[in-house]
N, C-alpha and C positions, 0 to 999 in steps of 0.2 A: 527490597519492596516490602510493603506489609500485603499478605491476602487475606480473605476472608475463609473459613471452614476450609483446613487442610484436609478434612474426612470427605467434605464434599467433590474439594475438588479431586483428589485420588477416583473415586467415583465416578466421575465426568468424565476423563479425561479415560479412563478404563471402557466405558461404555460408547464415546465419543468411537474410539479406532473401531470396537466393531462393526458403529455405526457405516464409518465409510467403508469395510470390507466384508459387509456381509452380503447376501445373494439379493436380488430384487425380489423374491417370496419375502422375505422380512423385511424389507426396507422400510421406511420411517411412514407416515402417515401422508395423502397428498397435501398436506399443507407445507412440507417439506420441500427446498428449495430443491432437490439434490436427490433423484428419485431410479437410478442406476450407478449403483457404486459397484466396483470390481474387483478384482486383483491380479487381472491381465499384467505380468511383468513391462510388458510393451508399453503400459501406460506411464506419465509421470512419477516419479517419486517428490513425495511431500515430506520431509523432516522436520522433525517434532522435539521438543524438550520443554518440562516444565517447569524446569530452572530458568526461573528471570535474573539473569544475575549477568554480569559483563563474564564471566565464564560461561555460561549457557548460551550466550550469543553466538562466541567464538566456536564453540564444542557445535553448534548447527551449520554455520559457516563450512566449518570444515566439515562436516559429514555428506556436504555436496560435492565435496571430491574436485574441487577448481582451483585451478591457481593461475586466477585475472595477472595478466605482465601488462607493461606500459602506463599511462597516465591512469590511473583510478581516480573516479570520481564515486563520494558516495552523497545520493540522495537524501536528503533529512527532511523536513520541516520545524522550521525552526520555533514556533509555537507564537502565540499571538497573547502581548502583557495584557493582564498582567497575571493569570493562573491556569493557564492553560496548561494539556496533558501531557505537551512533545517528550517525545525522549530524552531523557537527561543525557547532557554530557558524562557523567561518569557513568552509565549505561556501557554507550557507546564508543568509549573511548579505544577500550583494548583491542577490538575487532578495529576501527579506521589505522589506530597507530601499526597493528599488524599489517595491513594492507597496503599504508603508507599512503594512506588516500590522501585525497580532499575534500572536505565537504561542500557540499555544493546544494544551491538554493534558487527561485526566482521570487522576483515581486511578485505583489498582493497586487489587486486591482485594489483596495484601499487598507484602510487601517493602521498599526503599527509597522508593518512591511511593505507601505507602499512606493520608498523613496530607497535612492539605494543609500542615504545617510542614515535612515530612521532603522531600515532595515540590519545596519550594520552594526546599528547598537543594540537591535536588539539580540544580533546573534554573539555580541559580547557580552550583553547581560546573561543570556543564558549559557555562557561556558563553550561554547563551539569554539571561540579563538585561542581559548587556551589548550586546545588538546590536539588543532590541526591547523591545517592552511584552509580559509576558508572562501567562497567563489561564489560571486553575487552571478548567474549566469548569463542575465540579461543587464548586467551595469553597463554595457556599451551596445547595447541594441538588441535586435532579434534576426537571426535568418529561419528559413523556411525546409521545412522536408517534405518531400512529396508524399503522401495515400495513395498508396495504389488501390485500395478497394475499400474505398470511400463511397457511402451511400450519404452523408450530413457533409463531409468535410472532403477537400481533392490536396488541401496541405495542415501542417501544424508548423506554427509559429515559437521557435523557442527560444532560447537566451544563446545572443554571439557566440557565447563561450563556448556553448555544446559543445564544440567541435574541437577543443583542444583537448579531452579524453579520449582515450581509447576503451576504457570499460568502464558501464555501469552497476554499482552498487545499490541496489534501490531499497534500500532502510525505510521501512515503514513502521508508525503507528498503526494497527487498527483500530478502529473506532465506528462510531455511527456517524453519522453528516447529514445534517440540514437540508442540503439539496441532494445530494447523491443518495443518499438511504445510509450509503457506507463508506468509507473509507479507506482503501488496503493499497496494493500495492498498485495494480491499475490506474488508480487515481492518483499517487502518487510520482506515476511515472508520466502520467499525459496532465493534468492539470499544473500538475508539481514542476515540472520541467519548460511548461511554455511561458512565454513572455507574459506581461500581464494584457497586451493586447488578444496574445495568443491565449489564453484562457477566458477571456470574453467570448473571444467566437467558440469557440469547446461549449460553452455554457449555452449561448445563442443559438446554437445547433447551427453554426456556419453564419449566420447572418449577420452580426455586428461585430467592432473588436471595440466596445465598451460593454461595462454594465455586465451585470451576472444572470439577467433575466431571459428566458428562452422557452420551446418547447420543452417539458421536461422530458421525453422518448428520445428528442433529437439529442440534447445534453448527452444521456445515459448513452446512446451511440456514438457520440462524438468523443468519448471519452476513451472507449472501446479502439476507435480507428485512430486517432492521435496517437495512442501506445504502438501500431503499427509500424506507421510513421518513422518512428522512434524505434522500434526493433530495427527494422527493415535497417535506417539508417546505418545500425550498430552493429548489422551483419551477427545481431544474436550475441552479441557480447555484455551479458547483462546476465547479472544472478539477482532475486529478489526473499528479502526476510520480511515476514510479519511480527511484530511483536504483540502480543496480546492481552495487555495490561490498561490498568484505567478505561475501562470500558466502557465510555461515556456514549449518552445516545449524542452526542453533538463532535462536532470536528476541534482538531486543533487551530484552528483557526479562530476559533470563540474564545475572545480574553477571558471568560467566565460562562464557562463551561457546564450542560448538569453534572452532577455527581456520579458517579457510575452503581447503581444499584445491583452490579453482579460481580463473582470473585474474577479472579483475575486467571487466563488461562493456560498463556504457556508462546513459547518462540517458535515460528516454522518459517523454513527456510525450501525453495523450489530455485529450480530453473524454466519454472513456465509460470509466467503470471498468472494462468486464470485458473491454475490447480493450485496455486497455492491463497486465492480468493476462497478460491469455491470451500478449501477446505476449515478456512477461518468462521466462514456463515455455516457450513455444519455444523462444528463442534458449537457454536453459537445456539444452533436449534436442537442442539444437543445437548444443552445447558439445563440445570435445572430454574437458573433464574437469569435465564434468557431472554424474559417477555419484554420485555422496555424496546431492547437492541431489535429485536426479531418486529416490532411495532413498527419502530422508525425505518426500517429495513425498508420492508414490503408497503406502508404509506406512500413511499417514494420511487415505490418500481423498480428499489434498488437493483434485482436479479435482472435486469434488462440489460444491464452492463456483460456482465456474464454470457448472458445467450447471446451477445450481439456479436464478443468478443470470439466465443466459439466458433458463433458462423461463418467470420472471415476470415478465421485461423491463426488469430492470436496465440491457444494454448488448446488445452482441452480442461473439461469440468469432470472427468474422470480422471480417477488418479488413485494412487498408493499413500497411503500414508504411513510412515515408520517410525516410531519411537527410538530417539537415541539414548533416552533411560537406561540405567542402568536396572 
């Protein structure tokens, strides 16, 4: 991986670790999305390494101390051609093969990944078929999972093959997003696992099963609620990893996203998707060169997803950040 400013990265990470463990009295300005950090041992742990490499990815996974069993799905984003910033196959290969996992994804509403044949070609072109089995979850249709805490949704529609797996590793590229403000673990779990009609249902805040448009805050709430339906169905058999590289303001669903204008940060992992996404948000806010991504997040009210996710019990916005770097 090519990084800009090794010294800047070191300083930023040191500051960010202080930032998320400081007292409320020393909290960041009110413009920060997170003003009540804590070191309470009862809080979820987010592990972090600044080494963005296959070895770093395996190391941060091992730090979680879990051993998934059964059929393991590794949920990724295959990336929209021709120039997406998706996580490359050579970066994730060692972890996927360590888990003996199957790479899984669902079809998009539009673009090169909107049909089974086209999406499989993208997966092949991007190297995923060379490193593991690959499964389009909605290739054979969809299934409904109930949402028990929904304000805007009562069910989430995932691919019919979703039920074939016992454990999900939600492996996400953290970045900006044109609709959601940012994309991380929650979006990869909710939108990423949903069938194409299920994606539209979330985007529309529960009003229709086609297209992308809808009320913004209902969409943001819908992602959080859809995630709870999935987590409940899996009885918590999930872990979450976010890779903070190629931090464009645009999503991997865009074939020609804007070039990143901030440095790579690292890889973070947690058993709590809310804590993980919040930690990534905090690192962006702590960065000296994160202005573009912060602007994108705030312009879409992106933090509302985390607010609603915490309110409905998906996870905690408070956490302890632990560096695994020596």
